[in-house]
DRENTORTOR-859896 format. One record per residue: residue in three letters; x negated, y, z negated of N, C-alpha, C, CB in turn; residue number from 1. Coordinates in nm, 2 decimals, padded with zeros to 4 digits. Each point is the difference from the previous one (the first is absolute). Glycine has a CB too. Layout:
N
R    aa    neast   nnorth      nup   caeast   canorth     caup    ceast   cnorth      cup   cbeast   cbnorth     cbup     i
R   Ala        X        Y        Z        X         Y        Z        X        Y        Z        X         Y        Z   NUM
...
This chain:
187
R    aa    neast   nnorth      nup   caeast   canorth     caup    ceast   cnorth      cup   cbeast   cbnorth     cbup     i
R   Met   -02.17    00.74   -00.84    00.04    -00.13    00.06    00.10   -00.06   -00.10   -00.21    -00.03    00.13     1
R   Ser    00.31   -00.04   -00.07    00.10    -00.06   -00.09   -00.05   -00.11   -00.08    00.17     00.06    00.17     2
R   Lys   -00.09   -00.10   -00.27   -00.03    -00.11   -00.09    00.11   -00.10    00.02   -00.14     00.14   -00.16     3
R   Val    00.12   -00.26    00.11    00.09    -00.11    00.01    00.05   -00.05   -00.14   -00.11    -00.07    00.22     4
R   Met    00.24    00.06   -00.23    00.05    -00.05   -00.13    00.10   -00.11    00.01   -00.04     00.23   -00.09     5
R   Ile    00.05   -00.31   -00.01    00.11    -00.09   -00.01    00.10    00.07   -00.09   -00.14    -00.21    00.03     6
R   His    00.26    00.23    00.02    00.11     00.07   -00.08    00.11   -00.10   -00.01   -00.07     00.23    00.07     7
R   Ala    00.10   -00.28   -00.19    00.10    -00.11   -00.02    00.07    00.01   -00.13   -00.13    -00.14    00.15     8
R   Thr    00.25    00.10   -00.15    00.07    -00.03   -00.13    00.00   -00.15   -00.02    00.15     00.20    00.03     9
R   Val   -00.19   -00.24   -00.15   -00.01    -00.14   -00.03    00.07   -00.03   -00.14   -00.22    -00.01    00.13    10
R   Ser    00.25   -00.12   -00.14    00.05    -00.05   -00.13   -00.11   -00.01   -00.10    00.19    -00.13    00.12    11
R   Val   -00.16    00.11   -00.24   -00.10    -00.02   -00.10   -00.09   -00.12    00.03    00.15     00.10   -00.17    12
R   Asp   -00.10   -00.20    00.23   -00.08    -00.12    00.04   -00.06    00.01    00.14    00.15    -00.13   -00.15    13
R   Gly   -00.15    00.25    00.21   -00.07     00.03    00.12    00.06   -00.03    00.13   -00.18    -00.05   -00.14    14
R   Phe    00.31    00.03    00.14    00.07    -00.03    00.13    00.05    00.13    00.06    00.07    -00.23   -00.08    15
R   Met   -00.07    00.24    00.21    00.05     00.12    00.07    00.13   -00.02    00.07   -00.24     00.07    00.03    16
R   Ala    00.29   -00.19   -00.03    00.13    -00.04    00.06    00.04   -00.13   -00.06   -00.05     00.13    00.21    17
R   Asp    00.18   -00.16   -00.21    00.05    -00.13   -00.04   -00.04   -00.11    00.10    00.19     00.12   -00.13    18
R   Pro   -00.16   -00.24    00.10   -00.04    -00.11    00.10    00.05    00.02    00.14    00.00    -00.15   -00.19    19
R   Asp    00.11    00.22    00.21    00.06     00.02    00.13   -00.04    00.13    00.06    00.19    -00.14   -00.07    20
R   Gly   -00.28    00.21    00.01   -00.05     00.13    00.05    00.09    00.12   -00.05   -00.09    -00.12    00.20    21
R   Gly    00.19    00.09   -00.28    00.09     00.11   -00.05   -00.07    00.09   -00.11    00.19    -00.15    00.05    22
R   Met   -00.14    00.27   -00.05   -00.06     00.09   -00.10    00.11    00.07   -00.09   -00.18     00.04    00.16    23
R   Asn    00.30   -00.09   -00.16    00.11     00.06   -00.08   -00.03    00.00   -00.15    00.16    -00.07    00.18    24
R   Trp   -00.25   -00.02   -00.22   -00.04    -00.01   -00.14   -00.06    00.12   -00.05   -00.03    -00.24    00.03    25
R   Met   -00.02    00.33    00.06   -00.07     00.12   -00.04    00.10    00.11   -00.05   -00.18    -00.05    00.17    26
R   Asn    00.31    00.03   -00.14    00.10     00.10   -00.02    00.06   -00.02   -00.14    00.05     00.02    00.24    27
R   Gly    00.01    00.09   -00.29    00.08    -00.01   -00.12   -00.07    00.03   -00.13    00.13    -00.17    00.12    28
R   Phe   -00.25    00.21   -00.11   -00.08     00.04   -00.12    00.01    00.15   -00.02   -00.15    -00.19    00.03    29
R   Ser    00.14    00.24   -00.15    00.00     00.14   -00.03   -00.12    00.07    00.06    00.13    -00.04   -00.21    30
R   Val   -00.11    00.16    00.26   -00.11     00.07    00.07    00.00    00.14   -00.06    00.01    -00.14    00.21    31
R   Ala   -00.13    00.19   -00.25   -00.01     00.14   -00.04   -00.04    00.09    00.11   -00.06    -00.08   -00.23    32
R   Pro    00.08    00.21    00.22   -00.05     00.09    00.11   -00.15   -00.02    00.03    00.19     00.16   -00.07    33
R   Glu   -00.26   -00.18   -00.04   -00.15    -00.02    00.02   -00.03   -00.12    00.09   -00.04     00.11   -00.23    34
R   Asp    00.12   -00.22    00.21   -00.02    -00.12    00.09    00.02    00.04    00.15    00.08    -00.15   -00.19    35
R   Glu    00.02    00.23    00.21    00.03     00.04    00.14   -00.10    00.09    00.05    00.24    -00.02   -00.05    36
R   Gln   -00.30    00.11   -00.03   -00.10     00.09    00.04   -00.13   -00.07    00.04    00.10     00.17   -00.15    37
R   Ile   -00.13   -00.28    00.08   -00.12    -00.08    00.03    00.02   -00.06    00.14   -00.05    -00.05   -00.24    38
R   Val    00.16   -00.01    00.27    00.02    -00.07    00.12    00.01    00.11    00.12    00.12    -00.19   -00.12    39
R   Glu   -00.06    00.30    00.09    00.01     00.11    00.10   -00.14    00.05    00.04    00.23     00.06   -00.09    40
R   Ala   -00.31   -00.04   -00.01   -00.14     00.05    00.02   -00.08   -00.10    00.08    00.01     00.13   -00.21    41
R   Ile    00.00   -00.26    00.18   -00.07    -00.10    00.08    00.05    00.00    00.15   -00.03    -00.14   -00.21    42
R   Cys    00.17    00.15    00.22    00.05    -00.01    00.14   -00.03    00.13    00.08    00.18    -00.14   -00.09    43
R   Ser   -00.19    00.25    00.02   -00.04     00.12    00.08   -00.14    00.00    00.05    00.16     00.13   -00.14    44
R   Asp   -00.24   -00.22    00.08   -00.14    -00.01    00.05   -00.02   -00.11    00.10   -00.07     00.09   -00.22    45
R   Ile    00.17   -00.16    00.26   -00.01    -00.11    00.10    00.00    00.06    00.14    00.11    -00.17   -00.17    46
R   Gly   -00.21    00.13    00.25    00.00     00.05    00.14    00.02   -00.11    00.10   -00.16     00.17   -00.08    47
R   Ser    00.15   -00.30    00.04    00.03    -00.11    00.09    00.02   -00.13   -00.09   -00.13     00.11    00.20    48
R   Ile    00.18   -00.21   -00.14    00.03    -00.13   -00.07   -00.05   -00.11    00.09    00.20     00.10   -00.12    49
R   Val   -00.26   -00.21    00.05   -00.03    -00.12    00.06    00.08   -00.11   -00.07   -00.23     00.08    00.07    50
R   Gly    00.30   -00.16    00.00    00.07    -00.11   -00.06    00.01   -00.12    00.09    00.13     00.16   -00.13    51
R   Gly   -00.06   -00.26    00.09    00.02    -00.12    00.08    00.14    00.01    00.07   -00.15    -00.14   -00.16    52
R   Ala    00.15    00.09    00.28    00.13     00.00    00.07    00.09   -00.11   -00.06   -00.12     00.08    00.22    53
R   Asn    00.25   -00.07   -00.20    00.09    -00.11   -00.04   -00.02   -00.12    00.08    00.16     00.18   -00.08    54
R   Lys   -00.08   -00.29    00.04   -00.02    -00.13    00.07    00.04    00.01    00.15    00.05    -00.11   -00.22    55
R   Thr    00.04    00.20    00.25    00.04     00.01    00.14   -00.09    00.10    00.08    00.24    -00.05   -00.07    56
R   Gln   -00.33    00.12    00.00   -00.09     00.10    00.05    00.07    00.11    00.08   -00.17    -00.18    00.02    57
R   Thr    00.28    00.22   -00.09    00.08     00.11    00.05    00.03    00.10   -00.11    00.11    -00.14    00.18    58
R   Ile   -00.05    00.25   -00.15    00.04     00.09   -00.11    00.15    00.00   -00.01   -00.20     00.15    00.04    59
R   Glu    00.25   -00.20   -00.15    00.15    -00.01   -00.02    00.05    00.11   -00.08   -00.02    -00.25    00.02    60
R   Asp    00.15    00.28   -00.02    00.06     00.10   -00.08   -00.04   -00.02   -00.15    00.19     00.03    00.17    61
R   Gly   -00.22    00.08   -00.23   -00.03    -00.01   -00.15   -00.15   -00.05   -00.03    00.24    -00.04   -00.03    62
R   Glu   -00.32    00.02    00.13   -00.13    -00.04   -00.02   -00.11    00.11    00.00    00.07    -00.22    00.10    63
R   Ile   -00.03    00.34   -00.09   -00.09     00.11    00.01   -00.07    00.02   -00.14    00.14     00.11    00.19    64
R   Pro   -00.27   -00.12   -00.19   -00.07     00.02   -00.13    00.03    00.14   -00.07   -00.18    -00.14    00.09    65
R   Tyr    00.19    00.13   -00.22    00.03     00.12   -00.08    00.14    00.06    00.04   -00.25     00.05   -00.03    66
R   Gly    00.34   -00.14    00.08    00.13     00.05    00.03    00.00    00.09    00.12    00.06    -00.02   -00.23    67
R   Gly   -00.17    00.04    00.30   -00.01     00.08    00.12   -00.02    00.15   -00.02    00.15    -00.17    00.10    68
R   Phe   -00.16    00.21   -00.23   -00.01     00.14   -00.02   -00.14    00.06    00.02    00.19    -00.03   -00.16    69
R   Leu   -00.29   -00.06    00.17   -00.13     00.05    00.02   -00.03    00.05    00.14   -00.07    -00.16   -00.18    70
R   Lys    00.12    00.09    00.28   -00.02     00.04    00.14   -00.15    00.00    00.04    00.21     00.14   -00.01    71
R   Val   -00.28   -00.24   -00.03   -00.14    -00.01    00.03   -00.02   -00.13    00.09   -00.07     00.12   -00.22    72
R   Pro   -00.04   -00.12    00.29   -00.02    -00.12    00.09   -00.01   -00.13   -00.09   -00.12     00.14    00.17    73
R   Val    00.18   -00.25   -00.12   -00.01    -00.13   -00.07   -00.06   -00.10    00.09    00.21     00.06   -00.13    74
R   Tyr   -00.32   -00.12    00.09   -00.07    -00.10    00.07    00.04   -00.13   -00.06   -00.20     00.15    00.05    75
R   Leu    00.25   -00.24    00.04    00.05    -00.13   -00.04   -00.09   -00.11    00.06    00.24     00.09   -00.03    76
R   Met   -00.28   -00.19   -00.05   -00.08    -00.11    00.04    00.09   -00.10    00.07   -00.17     00.04   -00.19    77
R   Thr    00.13   -00.09    00.31    00.07    -00.10    00.07   -00.09   -00.10    00.06    00.18     00.16    00.05    78
R   His   -00.13   -00.27    00.00   -00.08    -00.10    00.07    00.02    00.01    00.15    00.02    -00.15   -00.20    79
R   Ser    00.07    00.24    00.25    00.01     00.01    00.14    00.02    00.15    00.04    00.11    -00.23    00.01    80
R   Glu   -00.15    00.26    00.11    00.01     00.14    00.05    00.14    00.05    00.00   -00.20    -00.04    00.14    81
R   Gln    00.22    00.16   -00.19    00.13     00.07    00.00   -00.02    00.14    00.04    00.09    -00.16   -00.18    82
R   Ala    00.01    00.22    00.24    00.00     00.14    00.03    00.04    00.08   -00.12    00.06    -00.04    00.24    83
R   Ala   -00.12    00.16   -00.26    00.04     00.08   -00.11    00.15    00.03    00.00   -00.23     00.11    00.00    84
R   Val    00.29   -00.09   -00.12    00.14     00.03   -00.01    00.02    00.12   -00.08    00.05    -00.24    00.01    85
R   Glu    00.04    00.33    00.03    00.04     00.12   -00.08    00.14   -00.03   -00.06   -00.15     00.16    00.14    86
R   Gln    00.17   -00.15   -00.27    00.13    -00.02   -00.06    00.02    00.10   -00.11   -00.01    -00.24    00.06    87
R   Asp    00.11    00.32   -00.05    00.04     00.10   -00.11   -00.12    00.09   -00.03    00.16    -00.17   -00.09    88
R   Gly   -00.23    00.21    00.19   -00.11     00.10   -00.01   -00.13   -00.06   -00.05    00.17     00.16   -00.05    89
R   Thr   -00.18   -00.30    00.04   -00.12    -00.06   -00.05   -00.05   -00.09    00.12    00.08    -00.01   -00.24    90
R   Arg   -00.21    00.03    00.27   -00.07    -00.08    00.10   -00.06   -00.12   -00.05   -00.04     00.21    00.13    91
R   Phe    00.07   -00.33   -00.08   -00.06    -00.12   -00.04   -00.09   -00.05    00.11    00.20    -00.06   -00.13    92
R   Ile   -00.33    00.04    00.10   -00.10    -00.05    00.09   -00.04   -00.14   -00.04   -00.08     00.24    00.04    93
R   Phe    00.09   -00.33    00.05   -00.04    -00.14   -00.03   -00.14   -00.03    00.03    00.24    -00.07    00.05    94
R   Val   -00.31    00.01   -00.14   -00.14    -00.03    00.01   -00.02   -00.16   -00.01   -00.08     00.23   -00.09    95
R   Val    00.02   -00.29    00.19   -00.01    -00.14    00.01   -00.12   -00.05   -00.08    00.12     00.00    00.22    96
R   Asp   -00.10   -00.07   -00.33   -00.10    -00.08   -00.07   -00.13    00.08   -00.03    00.10    -00.20    00.10    97
R   Asp   -00.10    00.33   -00.12   -00.12     00.07   -00.03    00.02    00.10   -00.11   -00.08    -00.04    00.24    98
R   Ile    00.08    00.00   -00.37    00.04     00.09   -00.11   -00.10    00.12   -00.01    00.10    -00.20   -00.12    99
R   Glu   -00.23    00.17    00.15   -00.09     00.11    00.00    00.03    00.11    00.10   -00.18    -00.16   -00.08   100
R   Glu    00.22    00.12    00.20    00.04     00.10    00.11    00.12    00.07   -00.05   -00.09    -00.15    00.18   101
R   Ala    00.19    00.08   -00.24    00.12     00.07   -00.04   -00.03    00.11   -00.11    00.13    -00.21    00.05   102
R   Val   -00.22    00.17   -00.14   -00.04     00.10   -00.11   -00.07    00.11    00.06   -00.01    -00.18   -00.17   103
R   Arg   -00.08    00.15    00.27   -00.08     00.11    00.06    00.09    00.10    00.07   -00.19    -00.16    00.03   104
R   Arg    00.29    00.11    00.05    00.09     00.09    00.07    00.09    00.07   -00.10   -00.01    -00.15    00.20   105
R   Ala    00.05    00.08   -00.30    00.09     00.07   -00.10   -00.08    00.11   -00.08    00.13    -00.21   -00.03   106
R   Arg   -00.25    00.19    00.01   -00.09     00.10   -00.07   -00.01    00.13    00.09   -00.13    -00.18   -00.12   107
R   Gln    00.11    00.15    00.25    00.00     00.12    00.09    00.12    00.08    00.00   -00.15    -00.13    00.15   108
R   Asp    00.27    00.06   -00.14    00.13     00.06   -00.01    00.02    00.08   -00.13    00.09    -00.18    00.16   109
R   Ala   -00.13    00.12   -00.27    00.02     00.06   -00.13   -00.08    00.13   -00.02    00.05    -00.23   -00.09   110
R   Gly   -00.16    00.24    00.16   -00.08     00.12   -00.02   -00.05    00.01   -00.14    00.13     00.12    00.17   111
R   Glu   -00.10   -00.02   -00.25   -00.04     00.02   -00.14    00.09   -00.07   -00.10   -00.10     00.22    00.07   112
R   Lys    00.21   -00.28   -00.02    00.10    -00.06   -00.09   -00.04   -00.15   -00.01    00.18     00.16    00.07   113
R   Trp   -00.10   -00.23   -00.15   -00.02    -00.14   -00.03    00.06   -00.10    00.10   -00.01     00.06   -00.24   114
R   Val   -00.05   -00.18    00.26    00.06    -00.11    00.06    00.06   -00.09   -00.10   -00.16     00.01    00.20   115
R   Ser    00.29   -00.04   -00.19    00.06    -00.09   -00.10    00.01   -00.14    00.06    00.13     00.20   -00.10   116
R   Leu   -00.17   -00.30    00.03    00.01    -00.14    00.04    00.12   -00.06   -00.06   -00.25    -00.02    00.02   117
R   Leu    00.33   -00.04    00.06    00.12    -00.07   -00.05    00.00   -00.15    00.03    00.13     00.22    00.03   118
R   Gly   -00.10   -00.30   -00.12    00.01    -00.14    00.02   -00.12   -00.07   -00.07    00.13     00.04    00.21   119
R   Gly   -00.10   -00.15   -00.27   -00.11    -00.08   -00.07   -00.11   -00.05    00.09    00.17    -00.06   -00.16   120
R   Arg   -00.13    00.01    00.27   -00.10    -00.06    00.09   -00.09    00.11    00.06    00.15    -00.18    00.06   121
R   Val   -00.09    00.29   -00.02   -00.08     00.12    00.05   -00.09    00.05   -00.11    00.18     00.06    00.16   122
R   Ala   -00.13   -00.05   -00.28   -00.08     00.06   -00.12   -00.11   -00.10   -00.03    00.20     00.11   -00.09   123
R   Arg   -00.18   -00.24    00.09   -00.11    -00.09   -00.03   -00.11    00.00    00.10    00.17    -00.14   -00.12   124
R   Gln   -00.13    00.14    00.25   -00.09     00.01    00.11   -00.09    00.12   -00.01    00.15    -00.12    00.15   125
R   Cys   -00.09    00.24   -00.18   -00.07     00.12   -00.01   -00.09    00.00   -00.12    00.18     00.12    00.12   126
R   Leu   -00.14   -00.17   -00.23   -00.08    -00.01   -00.12   -00.12   -00.09    00.03    00.20     00.03   -00.15   127
R   Thr   -00.18   -00.14    00.21   -00.11    -00.10    00.03   -00.10    00.07    00.09    00.16    -00.19   -00.02   128
R   Leu   -00.12    00.27    00.12   -00.09     00.07    00.09   -00.06    00.13   -00.06    00.13    -00.10    00.19   129
R   Gly   -00.09    00.13   -00.31   -00.06     00.12   -00.06    00.06    00.13    00.06   -00.21    -00.13   -00.05   130
R   Leu    00.33    00.13    00.10    00.06     00.12    00.06    00.08    00.09   -00.09    00.00    -00.13    00.21   131
R   Val    00.02    00.08   -00.34    00.10     00.07   -00.09   -00.08    00.08   -00.10    00.16    -00.19    00.02   132
R   Asp   -00.11    00.32   -00.03   -00.07     00.09   -00.09    00.08    00.01   -00.14   -00.07     00.13    00.20   133
R   Glu    00.20   -00.15   -00.20    00.07     00.01   -00.12    00.12   -00.09    00.00   -00.07     00.23   -00.03   134
R   Leu    00.12   -00.27   -00.10    00.12    -00.07   -00.02    00.09    00.10   -00.07   -00.11    -00.23   -00.01   135
R   Arg    00.24    00.24    00.05    00.10     00.08   -00.07    00.12   -00.09   -00.02   -00.08     00.22    00.10   136
R   Leu    00.09   -00.26   -00.22    00.10    -00.10   -00.04    00.11    00.06   -00.09   -00.17    -00.19    00.04   137
R   His    00.29    00.15   -00.02    00.11     00.03   -00.09    00.05   -00.13   -00.06    00.07     00.21    00.13   138
R   Val   -00.09   -00.24   -00.25    00.04    -00.12   -00.07    00.14    00.01   -00.06   -00.24    -00.06   -00.04   139
R   Val    00.33   -00.02    00.09    00.14     00.00   -00.05    00.02   -00.10   -00.10    00.08     00.08    00.22   140
R   Pro    00.00   -00.05   -00.33    00.01    -00.10   -00.11    00.09   -00.11    00.03   -00.04     00.19   -00.15   141
R   Val   -00.01   -00.28    00.23    00.07    -00.13    00.03   -00.10   -00.11    00.03    00.20     00.13    00.09   142
R   Val   -00.18   -00.25   -00.13   -00.08    -00.11    00.03    00.08   -00.09    00.10   -00.12     00.00   -00.23   143
R   Leu    00.08   -00.01    00.35    00.07    -00.08    00.10   -00.02   -00.15   -00.01   -00.02     00.20    00.15   144
R   Gly   -00.10   -00.24   -00.19   -00.03    -00.14   -00.01   -00.05   -00.06    00.13    00.17    -00.01   -00.18   145
R   Glu   -00.12    00.06    00.29   -00.04    -00.05    00.13    00.04    00.11    00.10    00.02    -00.24   -00.06   146
R   Gly   -00.09    00.24    00.17    00.02     00.09    00.11   -00.12    00.02    00.09    00.16     00.12   -00.15   147
R   Ile   -00.17   -00.01    00.21   -00.11     00.03    00.09   -00.10    00.09   -00.08    00.15    -00.01    00.21   148
R   Pro   -00.27   -00.05   -00.23   -00.10     00.07   -00.09   -00.07    00.11    00.08   -00.03    -00.21   -00.14   149
R   Leu   -00.02    00.31    00.07   -00.08     00.10    00.06   -00.15   -00.05    00.02    00.15     00.18   -00.10   150
R   Phe   -00.20   -00.24    00.00   -00.15    -00.03    00.00   -00.03   -00.15    00.01   -00.03     00.20   -00.13   151
R   Ala    00.12   -00.29    00.11   -00.03    -00.14    00.00   -00.06   -00.04    00.13    00.19    -00.05   -00.16   152
R   Gly   -00.30   -00.03    00.16   -00.06    -00.04    00.12   -00.12    00.09    00.04    00.21    -00.11    00.07   153
R   Leu   -00.23    00.21   -00.14   -00.11     00.09    00.03   -00.13   -00.08   -00.02    00.12     00.21   -00.07   154
R   Gln   -00.21   -00.20    00.17   -00.12    -00.09    00.00   -00.12    00.06   -00.06    00.09    -00.09    00.21   155
R   Arg   -00.07    00.20   -00.29   -00.12     00.06   -00.06    00.04    00.07   -00.13   -00.11     00.03    00.22   156
R   Gln    00.02   -00.01   -00.31    00.02     00.07   -00.12   -00.02    00.15    00.03   -00.07    -00.20   -00.15   157
R   Leu    00.15    00.28    00.09   -00.01     00.15    00.02   -00.02    00.06   -00.14    00.14     00.00    00.21   158
R   Arg   -00.22    00.10   -00.22   -00.01     00.09   -00.12    00.07    00.13    00.03   -00.22    -00.11   -00.07   159
R   Leu    00.29    00.15   -00.03    00.08     00.13    00.02   -00.03    00.10   -00.11    00.18    -00.14    00.10   160
R   Glu   -00.17    00.26   -00.07   -00.01     00.11   -00.10    00.13    00.06   -00.02   -00.24     00.04    00.07   161
R   Arg    00.29   -00.04   -00.19    00.13     00.06   -00.03   -00.01    00.15    00.01    00.07    -00.19   -00.15   162
R   Met    00.02    00.25    00.23    00.00     00.15    00.02    00.11    00.07   -00.07   -00.11    -00.04    00.22   163
R   Glu    00.23   -00.03   -00.22    00.12     00.06   -00.07    00.08   -00.12   -00.04   -00.01     00.21    00.14   164
R   Thr    00.08   -00.18   -00.26    00.10    -00.09   -00.05    00.11    00.09   -00.06   -00.16    -00.20   -00.04   165
R   Ser    00.28    00.17    00.08    00.11     00.08   -00.06    00.13   -00.09   -00.01   -00.10     00.22    00.09   166
R   Ala    00.18   -00.18   -00.18    00.13    -00.07   -00.02    00.10    00.10   -00.05   -00.11    -00.23   -00.04   167
R   Phe    00.23    00.23    00.09    00.10     00.10   -00.04    00.13   -00.07   -00.04   -00.11     00.17    00.15   168
R   Ala    00.18   -00.23   -00.06    00.12    -00.07   -00.03   -00.03   -00.15    00.00    00.14     00.19    00.11   169
R   Ser   -00.11   -00.26   -00.01   -00.01    -00.14    00.01   -00.13   -00.05    00.05    00.24    -00.01    00.03   170
R   Glu   -00.29    00.07    00.08   -00.12    -00.05    00.06   -00.13    00.06   -00.04    00.14    -00.04    00.19   171
R   Val   -00.25   -00.03   -00.16   -00.13     00.04   -00.04   -00.07    00.03    00.14   -00.01    -00.13   -00.22   172
R   His   -00.06    00.24    00.23   -00.07     00.04    00.12   -00.15   -00.01   -00.02    00.19     00.16    00.06   173
R   Leu   -00.25   -00.24    00.03   -00.14    -00.02   -00.02   -00.07    00.04    00.13    00.04    -00.20   -00.15   174
R   Arg   -00.16    00.26    00.13   -00.08     00.05    00.11   -00.14   -00.05   -00.02    00.15     00.20    00.04   175
R   Tyr   -00.21   -00.28    00.05   -00.13    -00.05   -00.01   -00.08    00.03    00.12    00.08    -00.18   -00.14   176
R   Arg   -00.21    00.21    00.12   -00.10     00.01    00.11   -00.06   -00.14    00.02   -00.04     00.26   -00.04   177
R   Val    00.02   -00.30    00.16   -00.07    -00.12    00.03   -00.15    00.03    00.00    00.20    -00.10    00.14   178
R   Leu   -00.27    00.03   -00.22   -00.15     00.03   -00.01   -00.07   -00.08    00.11    00.02     00.03   -00.25   179
R   Arg   -00.11    00.03    00.31   -00.08    -00.06    00.11   -00.13   -00.06   -00.05    00.09     00.17    00.15   180
R   Asp   -00.15   -00.25   -00.07   -00.13    -00.06   -00.03    00.01   -00.10   -00.12   -00.11     00.20    00.10   181
R   Val    00.22   -00.26   -00.12    00.01    -00.10   -00.11    00.00   -00.13    00.07    00.14     00.15   -00.15   182
R   Pro   -00.23   -00.24    00.10   -00.01    -00.13    00.07    00.14   -00.08   -00.01   -00.25    -00.01   -00.05   183
R   Ala    00.28   -00.06    00.16    00.12    -00.08    00.00   -00.02   -00.12   -00.09    00.05     00.07    00.24   184
R   Ser    00.05   -00.13   -00.29   -00.01    -00.11   -00.10   -00.08   -00.11    00.07    00.22     00.06   -00.12   185
R   Gly   -00.31   -00.13    00.05   -00.07    -00.11    00.06   -00.14    00.05    00.06    00.21    -00.12    00.04   186
R   Asp   -00.23    00.25   -00.03   -00.12     00.05    00.06   -00.11    00.01   -00.11    00.13     00.13    00.17   187
């Protein structure tokens, strides 16, 4: 059965996008072949994706996760019913207000591969519900000071087990397993 991961690039201060949702700050850093191999290995193991729909709840040019090269089903969380969309060989399935259903369906589609969670709100909801197996983070050497955080607002404490840490050129690659049966803060 598939597993669920949060796969994200973040700034040193934990932001995954600038205040306007932009991600250009991630570019321009030196990259070693080993950095690229880590990302390629993660991507080759992704069988489906769950993310949040954009504000217009449509798929616009340039919005395909992972640049569209994965060609795996993408489940997008919405607040209103939408028909599935096929764009550039990627199928987008809209799920109304039920993150557990989206993850369940994505896991079925992924088979033995991973489900990748994209977006801070989706990641936090899945962490709160205990649906996440691992975190795979790439930390870029920049402090944004403000932006869209990956973990801020998470309503529980999580314990993690470090599985891998590596650094080659500019970024640091972190892999953590989410430990189960740890009481939430305040319990």
